[in-house]
N, C-alpha and C positions, 0 to 999 in steps of 0.2 A: 708351330709355324711351318707352312709349306715352303719348301726350298726351291722348287722348280715347277713351272707351268709350261707344258709343251703346247706350242702354237704353230700350226702350219700356215704360214703367210708368205705370199709372194710380195716383192717390192722392187721398186726402181731405186738404185743406189743414188743417194743425194750428192755423192761426191763425183762419181765417174759416169753415172747414167745407166750402168749395166742393169738389165732386167734379171732379177734373182728369183728363182723358184725355190721357195723354202721347203724344208722337210720336217719342220717342227723343232729342229735344233739349230737352224741357221740364225746366226746372230751378227754376221758381218758380210760384206760383199766379197765373194771369192776372187774377184778381179783385182780390186785395189786394197782390200782388207779393211777399209773404213767401216765404221759402225755408227749407230745413232744411240744416244743415251735416252732410252725409253723405259728401262726397267729399274725398279728398286730392288726386287728379288727376281732372278732370272725368269723371264716369261710373263711377268705380271702386268707389264705395260703401265705401271703406276707412277713412273717418274714424270714430273712436269717439266724437266729440263729440256729435253729434245735436242740437246747440242750434238754436234758432230764429234765422234770419237776417233781420234787420229791413231793409227798404228805406230807405236813408238819403238818397240823391240820385239824380238822373237827369240825363243830358246827351245832346244830339244826337250821333248817330254815323251818318253816311251817310244811308240811308233810314229809319233807326230811332233807337233810343236805347240808352244803356248805363245800367244800374241798378247803383248801388253798394249792396251788402248788408254788414251787420256782424253777426257772430254775437253773440247776447246772452249766451252761455255762456263762450266763450273769447276773444272779441274779434277773431277773424280777419275781415279785410275782403276781399271779392272783388267783381269787376265782371262783370256778365252782360249779354248782349244781350237786348233786349226781343223779344217775338213780336208778330205782327200782331193777335193776339187779346187782348193785354194791356189792362187798364183804363186808357184814355187820361186819365181824370180824375185818377187817382192819379199817373200819370207827370207830368202838368202841375203838380200840387200839389208834387211833389218838385222839379221844375225851378224853380218860382217861389219856393220857400222851402226852401233846403237844410236848414234846421233843422226842417222839417216831419217829424214822426214819426207815421206812419200807425198807428192802432190803439191808441193809449194816450191 
């Protein structure tokens, strides 16, 4: 079974409207950290859910961080690595207060 499909895609964030230039590994908006539930396996675009994935928590991981997202439609939880361009203020807010829910 293939574990990752690299897709270089640009998109407009459905949460904050930021235009995002993808690099093939981009899976969330670097401004607000929200994502969309589009994959069953990373990069496959096979999920029919398409719900918004809310950033719920962040934790240190090596030189970066891991963001925990939860789908607001189906409840699926996934963990994703941050990118160097991600909004540090939102990452810090998620780390300082795991109950912090950005955007509501």
